C-alpha positions, 0 to 999 in steps of 0.5 A: 355236105357229103363233100365235107364229110369226104374231106374230113375222112381224107384228113383222118386217113392222112393222119392215120397213115402218118401215125402208121408210117411213124410206127413203122419207121420206129420198128425199122430204125429202133427210134421213137422220133422224140427227144425228151427234156427234163427241166426243174421249172417252165416258169423261167426266162432261161428255160423258156429261151432255151426251149424256144430255140431247141424246139424248132431245131428238132422239128426241122429234123423231124423230131418231136419234143417231150418236156418233163417238168420236175418242180419238186422232190415227189415229182423227181422221185417218181421220175427216177423210179419209172424213168419214162424217157427210157420208153419214148425218146431217142435222147434226153436233155437235162436242164439245170439239175443238181443230180446225185451220183445215184441219179446220174448213174440211173440216167447213164443206164438209159441206153440213149444219149444224155446231154447236160445243159447249163451244167458241167458233168464230168465224162458226159456231154455238157453244154454250159456257159462259163459262169466263173469267167462271167462273174470274174469279168463282172466283178472286174468291171466294178473294180475298174470303176474304183469299187472295193466294197463289192457285195455279192447276192446269190439266190437260194431255193432256185431248184436246179441252179446251184451249179451256176450259183456256186460258179458265179460266187467263185468268179466273184471271189477270184476277181477280188483276190486277183485285185488284192481285195480281202474276201469278206463273208459279210458282203455275201448275202443270199436272197430269193427270186421273185420277192421284193421283201426278200431283196429288201431284207438282203439289202437291209443286211448289207446297208447295216454293215459298218462299212456298207458296199458301194456296189452290189453284184446280183447273181440274176437280173431279177434280183438286181432289178429288185435291189435297184427298186428297193434302193431307189425307194429308200432314196439311195441313188443308183448308181451315184451312191450304189452301183448294181450289176446283174447276170443274164441280160434278160429283156427286163435288163434293157428296160431297166437300163441294168448293167449286166453280164450277158449269156445266151440260153437260146444259143445254149438250147440250139447247141444242145439240140445239135449235139443231141442230133449228132449223138443220136445219129452216131452212137460212137460219137464223143460222149464226153464233149463239153461246149462252153459258151462265153459271156459278155459284160454289158455296161448300162446305167446302174454302174458308175465310178465310185463316188468321190466322197466315198473314195475320200472316206475310204482313204481317210479310214485307211489313214486312220488304220495306218496311224493306229498301227504305227502308234501300236508299233511305237 
């Protein structure tokens, strides 16, 4: 029994020495040995994937990870009032936050590297995916399958992700314009993530149009899966009657055989961590560096060429329009 107590005491001594040595190193170097991360939610595939690659990278460099989850306005106000990262971190990574100019200026005054992840911030180090190009290529995929009535379903109320949402809408619009397809505001219908009913309401709006879409591009895989579920529930075949494309390539996309635009949040987290380490070691480093990651279209079983009868119907409608125009001219 005495030996056990001795072993425990030795363990306590080792822990104490570790704590003392860390404090001593902090006094000598002026560093805390910690990197702070600010996220709008931890209940997210994107955030979890990014942190899963960031944490081991920092750990291998001898740094701890301190995560601040700021899910609502009260938490956000308190964070910026007290700015806890100022006292206990060597760098701050800001994940997917739509910051005001005042909030960005407050972070500029922290006196530490601040890296923005999954968003582009002018004049500050940023690591993000090319959402415009991703949505552009995704929409082109549907256009190349013969679709012309292509809907876009963005998300609303997803805290912090407005940057990506706006960029993806822009890419969708650019692809249609490039193909000579007129933009139709009726084909852009917002919904919420995590709600089958919200997806059903968005789908009902689209299917009630005089000319419903033959393809739907959802801003996120979760929304795309909910749309596929609702379509099949109402006996509308996917992709025979309506093609559905997502964005993300979450694991559920593979399980549901969902065509999607793939991004890699784990790669984003790793690169953001490497950039943080460089800026910690070199305070004169490139504080305006932007790392832009590519996306990839992954065709699976929810997209297919537009149905022949739909194409025929569209051609007939176009012929009627031409005939009406000709008659009016006469």
